[in-house]
All heavy atoms as TSV, in Angstrom:
chain	resi	resn	atom	element	x	y	z
A	1	MET	N	N	81.125	-40.068	198.225
A	1	MET	CA	C	81.228	-41.483	198.532
A	1	MET	C	C	82.646	-41.755	199.032
A	1	MET	O	O	83.617	-41.284	198.447
A	1	MET	CB	C	80.946	-42.312	197.283
A	1	MET	CG	C	81.107	-43.790	197.528
A	1	MET	SD	S	80.598	-44.821	196.162
A	1	MET	CE	C	78.871	-44.433	196.069
A	2	ASN	N	N	82.724	-42.546	200.080
A	2	ASN	CA	C	84.045	-42.814	200.638
A	2	ASN	C	C	84.749	-43.944	199.869
A	2	ASN	O	O	84.146	-44.636	199.042
A	2	ASN	CB	C	83.975	-43.094	202.140
A	2	ASN	CG	C	83.270	-44.396	202.477
A	2	ASN	OD1	O	83.173	-45.293	201.650
A	2	ASN	ND2	N	82.802	-44.504	203.696
A	3	ASP	N	N	86.026	-44.106	200.160
A	3	ASP	CA	C	86.847	-45.082	199.439
A	3	ASP	C	C	86.372	-46.515	199.642
A	3	ASP	O	O	86.415	-47.319	198.705
A	3	ASP	CB	C	88.313	-44.971	199.865
A	3	ASP	CG	C	88.991	-43.731	199.300
A	3	ASP	OD1	O	88.463	-43.177	198.310
A	3	ASP	OD2	O	90.025	-43.321	199.841
A	4	ALA	N	N	85.906	-46.859	200.838
A	4	ALA	CA	C	85.459	-48.226	201.117
A	4	ALA	C	C	84.260	-48.582	200.244
A	4	ALA	O	O	84.218	-49.668	199.641
A	4	ALA	CB	C	85.111	-48.393	202.591
A	5	ARG	N	N	83.290	-47.698	200.138
A	5	ARG	CA	C	82.118	-47.966	199.291
A	5	ARG	C	C	82.507	-47.970	197.813
A	5	ARG	O	O	81.993	-48.758	197.034
A	5	ARG	CB	C	81.026	-46.950	199.579
A	5	ARG	CG	C	80.283	-47.255	200.867
A	5	ARG	CD	C	79.038	-46.398	201.016
A	5	ARG	NE	N	79.330	-44.994	201.229
A	5	ARG	CZ	C	79.571	-44.449	202.429
A	5	ARG	NH1	N	79.560	-45.195	203.507
A	5	ARG	NH2	N	79.822	-43.167	202.540
A	6	ARG	N	N	83.422	-47.102	197.449
A	6	ARG	CA	C	83.892	-47.063	196.063
A	6	ARG	C	C	84.558	-48.392	195.689
A	6	ARG	O	O	84.337	-48.933	194.608
A	6	ARG	CB	C	84.853	-45.888	195.886
A	6	ARG	CG	C	84.975	-45.432	194.459
A	6	ARG	CD	C	85.751	-44.126	194.330
A	6	ARG	NE	N	84.820	-42.994	194.423
A	6	ARG	CZ	C	84.854	-42.056	195.364
A	6	ARG	NH1	N	85.746	-42.093	196.313
A	6	ARG	NH2	N	83.993	-41.064	195.356
A	7	ARG	N	N	85.341	-48.953	196.606
A	7	ARG	CA	C	85.994	-50.253	196.365
A	7	ARG	C	C	84.944	-51.364	196.260
A	7	ARG	O	O	85.072	-52.262	195.421
A	7	ARG	CB	C	86.999	-50.568	197.455
A	7	ARG	CG	C	88.320	-49.816	197.309
A	7	ARG	CD	C	89.393	-50.358	198.251
A	7	ARG	NE	N	89.022	-50.240	199.660
A	7	ARG	CZ	C	89.263	-49.177	200.431
A	7	ARG	NH1	N	89.883	-48.133	199.920
A	7	ARG	NH2	N	88.899	-49.157	201.700
A	8	LYS	N	N	83.918	-51.288	197.106
A	8	LYS	CA	C	82.846	-52.287	197.035
A	8	LYS	C	C	82.132	-52.222	195.690
A	8	LYS	O	O	81.825	-53.257	195.088
A	8	LYS	CB	C	81.841	-52.087	198.169
A	8	LYS	CG	C	82.344	-52.520	199.513
A	8	LYS	CD	C	81.288	-52.278	200.579
A	8	LYS	CE	C	81.795	-52.652	201.955
A	8	LYS	NZ	N	80.795	-52.365	203.006
A	9	LEU	N	N	81.872	-51.012	195.227
A	9	LEU	CA	C	81.233	-50.855	193.917
A	9	LEU	C	C	82.126	-51.407	192.806
A	9	LEU	O	O	81.644	-52.051	191.867
A	9	LEU	CB	C	80.904	-49.389	193.644
A	9	LEU	CG	C	79.697	-48.817	194.369
A	9	LEU	CD1	C	79.558	-47.338	194.054
A	9	LEU	CD2	C	78.435	-49.566	194.002
A	10	GLN	N	N	83.409	-51.155	192.904
A	10	GLN	CA	C	84.351	-51.680	191.913
A	10	GLN	C	C	84.335	-53.203	191.923
A	10	GLN	O	O	84.342	-53.844	190.872
A	10	GLN	CB	C	85.760	-51.158	192.174
A	10	GLN	CG	C	86.799	-51.653	191.193
A	10	GLN	CD	C	86.517	-51.220	189.762
A	10	GLN	OE1	O	86.004	-50.130	189.513
A	10	GLN	NE2	N	86.833	-52.081	188.813
A	11	ASP	N	N	84.280	-53.785	193.107
A	11	ASP	CA	C	84.222	-55.241	193.239
A	11	ASP	C	C	82.947	-55.800	192.601
A	11	ASP	O	O	82.994	-56.795	191.867
A	11	ASP	CB	C	84.299	-55.645	194.710
A	11	ASP	CG	C	84.299	-57.135	194.901
A	11	ASP	OD1	O	85.148	-57.824	194.288
A	11	ASP	OD2	O	83.441	-57.640	195.664
A	12	VAL	N	N	81.834	-55.157	192.869
A	12	VAL	CA	C	80.564	-55.593	192.276
A	12	VAL	C	C	80.643	-55.490	190.751
A	12	VAL	O	O	80.224	-56.398	190.031
A	12	VAL	CB	C	79.380	-54.762	192.828
A	12	VAL	CG1	C	78.117	-55.012	192.024
A	12	VAL	CG2	C	79.169	-55.061	194.297
A	13	SER	N	N	81.191	-54.399	190.261
A	13	SER	CA	C	81.329	-54.201	188.822
A	13	SER	C	C	82.190	-55.299	188.196
A	13	SER	O	O	81.860	-55.830	187.123
A	13	SER	CB	C	81.934	-52.825	188.537
A	13	SER	OG	O	82.060	-52.601	187.162
A	14	GLU	N	N	83.273	-55.664	188.862
A	14	GLU	CA	C	84.145	-56.719	188.350
A	14	GLU	C	C	83.424	-58.069	188.336
A	14	GLU	O	O	83.558	-58.843	187.390
A	14	GLU	CB	C	85.422	-56.791	189.182
A	14	GLU	CG	C	86.344	-55.626	188.946
A	14	GLU	CD	C	87.519	-55.562	189.913
A	14	GLU	OE1	O	87.690	-56.506	190.726
A	14	GLU	OE2	O	88.260	-54.563	189.863
A	15	ARG	N	N	82.644	-58.360	189.396
A	15	ARG	CA	C	81.901	-59.620	189.438
A	15	ARG	C	C	80.828	-59.650	188.361
A	15	ARG	O	O	80.595	-60.685	187.735
A	15	ARG	CB	C	81.300	-59.844	190.823
A	15	ARG	CG	C	82.383	-60.234	191.844
A	15	ARG	CD	C	81.800	-60.578	193.191
A	15	ARG	NE	N	81.399	-59.327	193.848
A	15	ARG	CZ	C	80.437	-59.213	194.740
A	15	ARG	NH1	N	79.745	-60.263	195.114
A	15	ARG	NH2	N	80.153	-58.051	195.296
A	16	LEU	N	N	80.185	-58.499	188.126
A	16	LEU	CA	C	79.200	-58.434	187.046
A	16	LEU	C	C	79.861	-58.682	185.689
A	16	LEU	O	O	79.291	-59.355	184.826
A	16	LEU	CB	C	78.491	-57.082	187.052
A	16	LEU	CG	C	77.440	-56.869	188.136
A	16	LEU	CD1	C	76.984	-55.412	188.147
A	16	LEU	CD2	C	76.259	-57.800	187.940
A	17	SER	N	N	81.055	-58.154	185.511
A	17	SER	CA	C	81.792	-58.383	184.258
A	17	SER	C	C	82.094	-59.864	184.066
A	17	SER	O	O	81.989	-60.382	182.957
A	17	SER	CB	C	83.091	-57.581	184.251
A	17	SER	OG	O	82.834	-56.211	184.174
A	18	GLU	N	N	82.454	-60.531	185.151
A	18	GLU	CA	C	82.712	-61.973	185.067
A	18	GLU	C	C	81.434	-62.726	184.705
A	18	GLU	O	O	81.465	-63.644	183.872
A	18	GLU	CB	C	83.265	-62.487	186.391
A	18	GLU	CG	C	84.669	-62.025	186.700
A	18	GLU	CD	C	85.140	-62.412	188.091
A	18	GLU	OE1	O	84.468	-63.236	188.755
A	18	GLU	OE2	O	86.183	-61.889	188.520
A	19	CYS	N	N	80.318	-62.323	185.294
A	19	CYS	CA	C	79.036	-62.954	184.970
A	19	CYS	C	C	78.684	-62.730	183.501
A	19	CYS	O	O	78.231	-63.652	182.819
A	19	CYS	CB	C	77.920	-62.402	185.854
A	19	CYS	SG	S	78.007	-62.922	187.570
A	20	ARG	N	N	78.914	-61.510	183.026
A	20	ARG	CA	C	78.642	-61.204	181.626
A	20	ARG	C	C	79.489	-62.085	180.719
A	20	ARG	O	O	78.992	-62.634	179.736
A	20	ARG	CB	C	78.929	-59.731	181.346
A	20	ARG	CG	C	78.663	-59.347	179.892
A	20	ARG	CD	C	79.382	-58.096	179.468
A	20	ARG	NE	N	80.797	-58.202	179.778
A	20	ARG	CZ	C	81.550	-57.175	180.172
A	20	ARG	NH1	N	81.039	-55.975	180.308
A	20	ARG	NH2	N	82.829	-57.341	180.422
A	21	ASP	N	N	80.754	-62.251	181.055
A	21	ASP	CA	C	81.642	-63.089	180.249
A	21	ASP	C	C	81.176	-64.539	180.246
A	21	ASP	O	O	81.193	-65.207	179.205
A	21	ASP	CB	C	83.078	-62.998	180.768
A	21	ASP	CG	C	83.691	-61.616	180.567
A	21	ASP	OD1	O	83.132	-60.810	179.797
A	21	ASP	OD2	O	84.720	-61.343	181.219
A	22	ASP	N	N	80.740	-65.027	181.411
A	22	ASP	CA	C	80.219	-66.394	181.493
A	22	ASP	C	C	78.970	-66.552	180.627
A	22	ASP	O	O	78.824	-67.538	179.900
A	22	ASP	CB	C	79.887	-66.770	182.941
A	22	ASP	CG	C	81.121	-66.947	183.809
A	22	ASP	OD1	O	82.242	-67.067	183.262
A	22	ASP	OD2	O	80.964	-66.950	185.049
A	23	LEU	N	N	78.064	-65.579	180.726
A	23	LEU	CA	C	76.847	-65.634	179.914
A	23	LEU	C	C	77.160	-65.553	178.429
A	23	LEU	O	O	76.520	-66.221	177.615
A	23	LEU	CB	C	75.889	-64.507	180.311
A	23	LEU	CG	C	75.157	-64.685	181.624
A	23	LEU	CD1	C	74.390	-63.406	181.981
A	23	LEU	CD2	C	74.214	-65.871	181.564
A	24	ASP	N	N	78.138	-64.752	178.078
A	24	ASP	CA	C	78.564	-64.642	176.679
A	24	ASP	C	C	79.034	-66.001	176.150
A	24	ASP	O	O	78.680	-66.394	175.030
A	24	ASP	CB	C	79.704	-63.633	176.563
A	24	ASP	CG	C	79.421	-62.532	175.582
A	24	ASP	OD1	O	78.429	-62.606	174.855
A	24	ASP	OD2	O	80.216	-61.580	175.557
A	25	ALA	N	N	79.807	-66.698	176.950
A	25	ALA	CA	C	80.311	-68.016	176.549
A	25	ALA	C	C	79.159	-69.010	176.397
A	25	ALA	O	O	79.120	-69.790	175.437
A	25	ALA	CB	C	81.326	-68.527	177.569
A	26	ILE	N	N	78.212	-68.968	177.333
A	26	ILE	CA	C	77.057	-69.862	177.253
A	26	ILE	C	C	76.230	-69.552	176.014
A	26	ILE	O	O	75.786	-70.460	175.297
A	26	ILE	CB	C	76.195	-69.745	178.532
A	26	ILE	CG1	C	76.961	-70.285	179.735
A	26	ILE	CG2	C	74.863	-70.469	178.365
A	26	ILE	CD1	C	76.336	-69.926	181.073
A	27	LYS	N	N	76.034	-68.264	175.736
A	27	LYS	CA	C	75.262	-67.857	174.547
A	27	LYS	C	C	75.959	-68.330	173.276
A	27	LYS	O	O	75.313	-68.823	172.349
A	27	LYS	CB	C	75.056	-66.348	174.523
A	27	LYS	CG	C	74.176	-65.882	173.369
A	27	LYS	CD	C	73.990	-64.391	173.410
A	27	LYS	CE	C	73.071	-63.887	172.314
A	27	LYS	NZ	N	73.292	-64.431	170.989
A	28	ASP	N	N	77.275	-68.182	173.225
A	28	ASP	CA	C	78.026	-68.641	172.052
A	28	ASP	C	C	77.855	-70.142	171.846
A	28	ASP	O	O	77.652	-70.596	170.714
A	28	ASP	CB	C	79.514	-68.310	172.195
A	28	ASP	CG	C	79.809	-66.830	172.012
A	28	ASP	OD1	O	78.930	-66.089	171.514
A	28	ASP	OD2	O	80.926	-66.409	172.385
A	29	GLU	N	N	77.911	-70.910	172.935
A	29	GLU	CA	C	77.718	-72.361	172.837
A	29	GLU	C	C	76.319	-72.686	172.333
A	29	GLU	O	O	76.144	-73.564	171.470
A	29	GLU	CB	C	77.931	-73.025	174.199
A	29	GLU	CG	C	79.368	-73.039	174.665
A	29	GLU	CD	C	79.501	-73.607	176.073
A	29	GLU	OE1	O	78.620	-74.385	176.508
A	29	GLU	OE2	O	80.493	-73.269	176.741
A	30	GLU	N	N	75.325	-71.991	172.874
A	30	GLU	CA	C	73.937	-72.234	172.454
A	30	GLU	C	C	73.756	-71.876	170.981
A	30	GLU	O	O	73.129	-72.614	170.220
A	30	GLU	CB	C	72.971	-71.427	173.328
A	30	GLU	CG	C	71.519	-71.729	173.082
A	30	GLU	CD	C	71.116	-73.136	173.471
A	30	GLU	OE1	O	71.742	-73.730	174.378
A	30	GLU	OE2	O	70.166	-73.666	172.864
A	31	ASP	N	N	74.327	-70.739	170.574
A	31	ASP	CA	C	74.233	-70.318	169.168
A	31	ASP	C	C	74.919	-71.324	168.248
A	31	ASP	O	O	74.378	-71.669	167.187
A	31	ASP	CB	C	74.842	-68.928	168.981
A	31	ASP	CG	C	74.022	-67.819	169.641
A	31	ASP	OD1	O	72.857	-68.066	170.016
A	31	ASP	OD2	O	74.564	-66.705	169.786
A	32	ASP	N	N	76.093	-71.809	168.644
A	32	ASP	CA	C	76.810	-72.799	167.837
A	32	ASP	C	C	76.006	-74.090	167.705
A	32	ASP	O	O	75.917	-74.669	166.622
A	32	ASP	CB	C	78.185	-73.110	168.435
A	32	ASP	CG	C	79.175	-71.976	168.262
A	32	ASP	OD1	O	78.920	-71.076	167.429
A	32	ASP	OD2	O	80.201	-71.978	168.972
A	33	THR	N	N	75.428	-74.519	168.812
A	33	THR	CA	C	74.616	-75.738	168.793
A	33	THR	C	C	73.426	-75.562	167.862
A	33	THR	O	O	73.124	-76.440	167.052
A	33	THR	CB	C	74.137	-76.088	170.222
A	33	THR	OG1	O	75.278	-76.315	171.041
A	33	THR	CG2	C	73.254	-77.316	170.224
A	34	ARG	N	N	72.754	-74.422	167.968
A	34	ARG	CA	C	71.585	-74.163	167.124
A	34	ARG	C	C	71.975	-74.112	165.653
A	34	ARG	O	O	71.267	-74.631	164.798
A	34	ARG	CB	C	70.899	-72.865	167.558
A	34	ARG	CG	C	69.598	-72.611	166.803
A	34	ARG	CD	C	68.857	-71.382	167.285
A	34	ARG	NE	N	69.638	-70.160	167.264
A	34	ARG	CZ	C	70.192	-69.587	168.328
A	34	ARG	NH1	N	70.067	-70.119	169.518
A	34	ARG	NH2	N	70.875	-68.472	168.204
A	35	GLU	N	N	73.111	-73.509	165.347
A	35	GLU	CA	C	73.549	-73.403	163.951
A	35	GLU	C	C	73.865	-74.771	163.340
A	35	GLU	O	O	73.845	-74.916	162.123
A	35	GLU	CB	C	74.764	-72.486	163.857
A	35	GLU	CG	C	74.420	-71.026	164.101
A	35	GLU	CD	C	75.642	-70.132	164.208
A	35	GLU	OE1	O	76.775	-70.611	163.986
A	35	GLU	OE2	O	75.455	-68.957	164.532
A	36	ASN	N	N	74.134	-75.738	164.200
A	36	ASN	CA	C	74.460	-77.080	163.706
A	36	ASN	C	C	73.253	-78.011	163.652
A	36	ASN	O	O	73.402	-79.187	163.315
A	36	ASN	CB	C	75.561	-77.700	164.571
A	36	ASN	CG	C	76.891	-77.027	164.314
A	36	ASN	OD1	O	77.262	-76.788	163.178
A	36	ASN	ND2	N	77.596	-76.688	165.376
A	37	ILE	N	N	72.073	-77.497	163.959
A	37	ILE	CA	C	70.861	-78.300	163.826
A	37	ILE	C	C	70.565	-78.439	162.337
A	37	ILE	O	O	70.548	-77.446	161.604
A	37	ILE	CB	C	69.677	-77.641	164.574
A	37	ILE	CG1	C	69.930	-77.673	166.078
A	37	ILE	CG2	C	68.361	-78.339	164.232
A	37	ILE	CD1	C	68.859	-76.971	166.911
A	38	PRO	N	N	70.329	-79.657	161.868
A	38	PRO	CA	C	70.037	-79.857	160.442
A	38	PRO	C	C	68.826	-79.041	159.999
A	38	PRO	O	O	67.900	-78.791	160.784
A	38	PRO	CB	C	69.734	-81.357	160.345
A	38	PRO	CG	C	70.345	-81.962	161.558
A	38	PRO	CD	C	70.311	-80.899	162.618
A	39	GLU	N	N	68.844	-78.632	158.738
A	39	GLU	CA	C	67.779	-77.779	158.204
A	39	GLU	C	C	66.391	-78.376	158.392
A	39	GLU	O	O	65.439	-77.656	158.683
A	39	GLU	CB	C	68.021	-77.500	156.713
A	39	GLU	CG	C	69.015	-76.397	156.476
A	39	GLU	CD	C	69.088	-76.003	155.025
A	39	GLU	OE1	O	68.023	-75.837	154.390
A	39	GLU	OE2	O	70.214	-75.886	154.518
A	40	ASN	N	N	66.284	-79.684	158.225
A	40	ASN	CA	C	64.962	-80.299	158.323
A	40	ASN	C	C	64.420	-80.281	159.755
A	40	ASN	O	O	63.238	-80.541	159.971
A	40	ASN	CB	C	64.983	-81.729	157.783
A	40	ASN	CG	C	65.904	-82.638	158.564
A	40	ASN	OD1	O	66.882	-82.188	159.159
A	40	ASN	ND2	N	65.607	-83.914	158.554
A	41	LEU	N	N	65.240	-79.948	160.743
A	41	LEU	CA	C	64.791	-79.876	162.129
A	41	LEU	C	C	64.707	-78.433	162.643
A	41	LEU	O	O	64.343	-78.205	163.796
A	41	LEU	CB	C	65.741	-80.681	163.025
A	41	LEU	CG	C	65.846	-82.173	162.736
A	41	LEU	CD1	C	66.895	-82.815	163.638
A	41	LEU	CD2	C	64.499	-82.854	162.897
A	42	GLN	N	N	65.019	-77.476	161.782
A	42	GLN	CA	C	65.056	-76.085	162.219
A	42	GLN	C	C	63.673	-75.489	162.445
A	42	GLN	O	O	63.561	-74.408	163.010
A	42	GLN	CB	C	65.853	-75.232	161.236
A	42	GLN	CG	C	67.329	-75.537	161.304
A	42	GLN	CD	C	68.157	-74.664	160.378
A	42	GLN	OE1	O	67.634	-73.809	159.681
A	42	GLN	NE2	N	69.453	-74.904	160.372
A	43	SER	N	N	62.643	-76.172	162.055
A	43	SER	CA	C	61.300	-75.673	162.338
A	43	SER	C	C	60.714	-76.355	163.571
A	43	SER	O	O	59.559	-76.129	163.920
A	43	SER	CB	C	60.385	-75.900	161.129
A	43	SER	OG	O	60.298	-77.281	160.833
A	44	GLY	N	N	61.534	-77.131	164.243
A	44	GLY	CA	C	61.073	-77.882	165.403
A	44	GLY	C	C	61.133	-77.108	166.705
A	44	GLY	O	O	61.625	-75.976	166.794
A	45	GLU	N	N	60.636	-77.762	167.737
A	45	GLU	CA	C	60.545	-77.160	169.059
A	45	GLU	C	C	61.923	-76.897	169.677
A	45	GLU	O	O	62.139	-75.867	170.318
A	45	GLU	CB	C	59.731	-78.069	169.972
A	45	GLU	CG	C	59.373	-77.447	171.291
A	45	GLU	CD	C	58.462	-78.329	172.103
A	45	GLU	OE1	O	57.490	-78.869	171.556
A	45	GLU	OE2	O	58.752	-78.471	173.306
A	46	ALA	N	N	62.846	-77.806	169.485
A	46	ALA	CA	C	64.184	-77.641	170.070
A	46	ALA	C	C	64.878	-76.409	169.491
A	46	ALA	O	O	65.530	-75.649	170.219
A	46	ALA	CB	C	65.029	-78.885	169.834
A	47	TYR	N	N	64.750	-76.212	168.194
A	47	TYR	CA	C	65.363	-75.045	167.547
A	47	TYR	C	C	64.746	-73.764	168.088
A	47	TYR	O	O	65.451	-72.804	168.429
A	47	TYR	CB	C	65.182	-75.130	166.027
A	47	TYR	CG	C	65.946	-74.065	165.275
A	47	TYR	CD1	C	67.262	-74.280	164.895
A	47	TYR	CD2	C	65.355	-72.851	164.951
A	47	TYR	CE1	C	67.974	-73.314	164.209
A	47	TYR	CE2	C	66.060	-71.879	164.269
A	47	TYR	CZ	C	67.369	-72.117	163.899
A	47	TYR	OH	O	68.076	-71.159	163.220
A	48	SER	N	N	63.423	-73.766	168.186
A	48	SER	CA	C	62.710	-72.594	168.681
A	48	SER	C	C	63.096	-72.284	170.126
A	48	SER	O	O	63.305	-71.123	170.494
A	48	SER	CB	C	61.209	-72.850	168.568
A	48	SER	OG	O	60.482	-71.689	168.717
A	49	ALA	N	N	63.193	-73.312	170.951
A	49	ALA	CA	C	63.581	-73.122	172.350
A	49	ALA	C	C	65.006	-72.583	172.440
A	49	ALA	O	O	65.304	-71.728	173.280
A	49	ALA	CB	C	63.460	-74.435	173.106
A	50	SER	N	N	65.878	-73.063	171.580
A	50	SER	CA	C	67.259	-72.598	171.560
A	50	SER	C	C	67.327	-71.132	171.152
A	50	SER	O	O	68.095	-70.350	171.723
A	50	SER	CB	C	68.091	-73.461	170.609
A	50	SER	OG	O	69.402	-72.970	170.518
A	51	GLU	N	N	66.517	-70.765	170.165
A	51	GLU	CA	C	66.464	-69.366	169.735
A	51	GLU	C	C	66.012	-68.457	170.870
A	51	GLU	O	O	66.605	-67.407	171.129
A	51	GLU	CB	C	65.492	-69.217	168.556
A	51	GLU	CG	C	66.152	-68.971	167.259
A	51	GLU	CD	C	65.134	-68.772	166.148
A	51	GLU	OE1	O	63.956	-69.139	166.269
A	51	GLU	OE2	O	65.554	-68.237	165.125
A	52	GLU	N	N	64.961	-68.877	171.560
A	52	GLU	CA	C	64.436	-68.084	172.668
A	52	GLU	C	C	65.459	-67.979	173.798
A	52	GLU	O	O	65.645	-66.902	174.381
A	52	GLU	CB	C	63.140	-68.693	173.198
A	52	GLU	CG	C	62.486	-67.845	174.261
A	52	GLU	CD	C	61.138	-68.371	174.698
A	52	GLU	OE1	O	60.543	-69.210	174.005
A	52	GLU	OE2	O	60.684	-67.936	175.766
A	53	ALA	N	N	66.133	-69.080	174.091
A	53	ALA	CA	C	67.163	-69.061	175.136
A	53	ALA	C	C	68.270	-68.079	174.764
A	53	ALA	O	O	68.715	-67.290	175.609
A	53	ALA	CB	C	67.730	-70.457	175.349
A	54	GLY	N	N	68.703	-68.117	173.517
A	54	GLY	CA	C	69.744	-67.189	173.069
A	54	GLY	C	C	69.322	-65.737	173.210
A	54	GLY	O	O	70.113	-64.886	173.634
A	55	GLU	N	N	68.066	-65.465	172.873
A	55	GLU	CA	C	67.560	-64.100	172.996
A	55	GLU	C	C	67.503	-63.656	174.454
A	55	GLU	O	O	67.892	-62.530	174.792
A	55	GLU	CB	C	66.174	-63.985	172.363
A	55	GLU	CG	C	66.184	-64.086	170.852
A	55	GLU	CD	C	64.792	-64.155	170.253
A	55	GLU	OE1	O	63.800	-63.976	170.998
A	55	GLU	OE2	O	64.695	-64.398	169.038
A	56	LYS	N	N	67.023	-64.535	175.332
A	56	LYS	CA	C	66.917	-64.198	176.755
A	56	LYS	C	C	68.299	-63.994	177.371
A	56	LYS	O	O	68.497	-63.069	178.171
A	56	LYS	CB	C	66.169	-65.288	177.520
A	56	LYS	CG	C	64.731	-65.453	177.118
A	56	LYS	CD	C	63.912	-64.286	177.562
A	56	LYS	CE	C	62.447	-64.514	177.214
A	56	LYS	NZ	N	61.616	-63.373	177.505
A	57	ILE	N	N	69.251	-64.832	176.992
A	57	ILE	CA	C	70.613	-64.667	177.491
A	57	ILE	C	C	71.188	-63.338	176.986
A	57	ILE	O	O	71.839	-62.609	177.726
A	57	ILE	CB	C	71.507	-65.859	177.089
A	57	ILE	CG1	C	71.017	-67.141	177.777
A	57	ILE	CG2	C	72.972	-65.590	177.443
A	57	ILE	CD1	C	71.647	-68.415	177.234
A	58	GLY	N	N	70.923	-63.026	175.726
A	58	GLY	CA	C	71.365	-61.744	175.168
A	58	GLY	C	C	70.769	-60.564	175.925
A	58	GLY	O	O	71.455	-59.566	176.185
A	59	ASP	N	N	69.493	-60.679	176.293
A	59	ASP	CA	C	68.850	-59.622	177.092
A	59	ASP	C	C	69.538	-59.481	178.447
A	59	ASP	O	O	69.767	-58.367	178.919
A	59	ASP	CB	C	67.365	-59.938	177.310
A	59	ASP	CG	C	66.539	-59.824	176.037
A	59	ASP	OD1	O	67.032	-59.238	175.037
A	59	ASP	OD2	O	65.395	-60.331	176.041
A	60	ALA	N	N	69.854	-60.608	179.074
A	60	ALA	CA	C	70.520	-60.582	180.379
A	60	ALA	C	C	71.894	-59.922	180.262
A	60	ALA	O	O	72.289	-59.133	181.124
A	60	ALA	CB	C	70.645	-61.990	180.944
A	61	ILE	N	N	72.609	-60.231	179.186
A	61	ILE	CA	C	73.920	-59.623	178.957
A	61	ILE	C	C	73.779	-58.108	178.831
A	61	ILE	O	O	74.544	-57.349	179.434
A	61	ILE	CB	C	74.596	-60.238	177.712
A	61	ILE	CG1	C	74.985	-61.694	177.985
A	61	ILE	CG2	C	75.812	-59.420	177.280
A	61	ILE	CD1	C	75.383	-62.475	176.744
A	62	SER	N	N	72.792	-57.673	178.070
A	62	SER	CA	C	72.562	-56.228	177.916
A	62	SER	C	C	72.235	-55.562	179.244
A	62	SER	O	O	72.714	-54.457	179.530
A	62	SER	CB	C	71.422	-55.979	176.932
A	62	SER	OG	O	71.777	-56.395	175.641
A	63	ASP	N	N	71.421	-56.229	180.051
A	63	ASP	CA	C	71.064	-55.682	181.358
A	63	ASP	C	C	72.292	-55.561	182.256
A	63	ASP	O	O	72.459	-54.560	182.965
A	63	ASP	CB	C	70.002	-56.549	182.039
A	63	ASP	CG	C	68.644	-56.472	181.350
A	63	ASP	OD1	O	68.427	-55.544	180.536
A	63	ASP	OD2	O	67.796	-57.352	181.617
A	64	ILE	N	N	73.138	-56.567	182.237
A	64	ILE	CA	C	74.352	-56.521	183.056
A	64	ILE	C	C	75.277	-55.406	182.573
A	64	ILE	O	O	75.848	-54.673	183.381
A	64	ILE	CB	C	75.075	-57.889	183.048
A	64	ILE	CG1	C	74.251	-58.915	183.833
A	64	ILE	CG2	C	76.479	-57.775	183.627
A	64	ILE	CD1	C	74.768	-60.339	183.722
A	65	GLU	N	N	75.409	-55.266	181.256
A	65	GLU	CA	C	76.249	-54.193	180.725
A	65	GLU	C	C	75.720	-52.826	181.150
A	65	GLU	O	O	76.492	-51.915	181.478
A	65	GLU	CB	C	76.349	-54.304	179.208
A	65	GLU	CG	C	77.197	-55.475	178.769
A	65	GLU	CD	C	77.165	-55.719	177.271
A	65	GLU	OE1	O	76.240	-55.209	176.584
A	65	GLU	OE2	O	78.051	-56.440	176.793
A	66	SER	N	N	74.410	-52.690	181.170
A	66	SER	CA	C	73.802	-51.438	181.614
A	66	SER	C	C	74.106	-51.191	183.098
A	66	SER	O	O	74.425	-50.063	183.492
A	66	SER	CB	C	72.284	-51.492	181.387
A	66	SER	OG	O	71.668	-50.327	181.849
A	67	ALA	N	N	74.012	-52.230	183.909
A	67	ALA	CA	C	74.322	-52.103	185.333
A	67	ALA	C	C	75.771	-51.690	185.537
A	67	ALA	O	O	76.074	-50.839	186.378
A	67	ALA	CB	C	74.019	-53.419	186.053
A	68	ILE	N	N	76.670	-52.289	184.764
A	68	ILE	CA	C	78.092	-51.943	184.874
A	68	ILE	C	C	78.303	-50.471	184.517
A	68	ILE	O	O	79.013	-49.748	185.225
A	68	ILE	CB	C	78.942	-52.864	183.974
A	68	ILE	CG1	C	78.929	-54.300	184.518
A	68	ILE	CG2	C	80.379	-52.348	183.868
A	68	ILE	CD1	C	79.504	-55.334	183.560
A	69	ARG	N	N	77.678	-50.021	183.444
A	69	ARG	CA	C	77.810	-48.608	183.044
A	69	ARG	C	C	77.287	-47.691	184.142
A	69	ARG	O	O	77.885	-46.659	184.459
A	69	ARG	CB	C	77.067	-48.337	181.730
A	69	ARG	CG	C	77.832	-48.774	180.503
A	69	ARG	CD	C	77.182	-48.240	179.227
A	69	ARG	NE	N	75.787	-48.634	179.089
A	69	ARG	CZ	C	75.362	-49.778	178.564
A	69	ARG	NH1	N	76.242	-50.664	178.119
A	69	ARG	NH2	N	74.087	-50.053	178.459
A	70	ASN	N	N	76.149	-48.057	184.724
A	70	ASN	CA	C	75.578	-47.240	185.803
A	70	ASN	C	C	76.530	-47.161	186.997
A	70	ASN	O	O	76.699	-46.095	187.593
A	70	ASN	CB	C	74.228	-47.791	186.244
A	70	ASN	CG	C	73.141	-47.537	185.233
A	70	ASN	OD1	O	73.221	-46.620	184.425
A	70	ASN	ND2	N	72.113	-48.355	185.250
A	71	LEU	N	N	77.142	-48.279	187.338
A	71	LEU	CA	C	78.084	-48.284	188.464
A	71	LEU	C	C	79.310	-47.438	188.159
A	71	LEU	O	O	79.860	-46.789	189.047
A	71	LEU	CB	C	78.498	-49.714	188.816
A	71	LEU	CG	C	77.407	-50.584	189.437
A	71	LEU	CD1	C	77.916	-52.012	189.614
A	71	LEU	CD2	C	76.949	-49.997	190.755
A	72	GLU	N	N	79.738	-47.435	186.912
A	72	GLU	CA	C	80.911	-46.642	186.533
A	72	GLU	C	C	80.617	-45.146	186.636
A	72	GLU	O	O	81.526	-44.342	186.825
A	72	GLU	CB	C	81.358	-46.998	185.110
A	72	GLU	CG	C	81.994	-48.374	185.031
A	72	GLU	CD	C	82.267	-48.820	183.603
A	72	GLU	OE1	O	81.779	-48.157	182.648
A	72	GLU	OE2	O	82.939	-49.847	183.448
A	73	GLU	N	N	79.346	-44.776	186.510
A	73	GLU	CA	C	78.961	-43.369	186.587
A	73	GLU	C	C	78.844	-42.862	188.019
A	73	GLU	O	O	78.753	-41.663	188.245
A	73	GLU	CB	C	77.634	-43.143	185.857
A	73	GLU	CG	C	77.744	-43.342	184.369
A	73	GLU	CD	C	76.401	-43.235	183.666
A	73	GLU	OE1	O	75.389	-42.892	184.338
A	73	GLU	OE2	O	76.354	-43.486	182.459
A	74	VAL	N	N	78.831	-43.799	188.985
A	74	VAL	CA	C	78.689	-43.393	190.390
A	74	VAL	C	C	79.955	-42.716	190.862
A	74	VAL	O	O	81.034	-43.079	190.591
A	74	VAL	CB	C	78.369	-44.619	191.274
A	74	VAL	CG1	C	78.397	-44.238	192.750
A	74	VAL	CG2	C	77.030	-45.211	190.903
């Protein structure tokens, strides 16, 4: 692989890292919000939706981390 493509891959990896960091911050906010839902509302739809959103964001973070690792191996 030539240097130009290697630099492009590095750039993509850095942008993916920024996306991961952004998603991490969003997940933390969602988790904090969910943790502050009163106990009597924790069996409600909003709590459940928040839980699912947190899980999906966590999955996306894992996928991005995997992509970054794959790019580092190139």
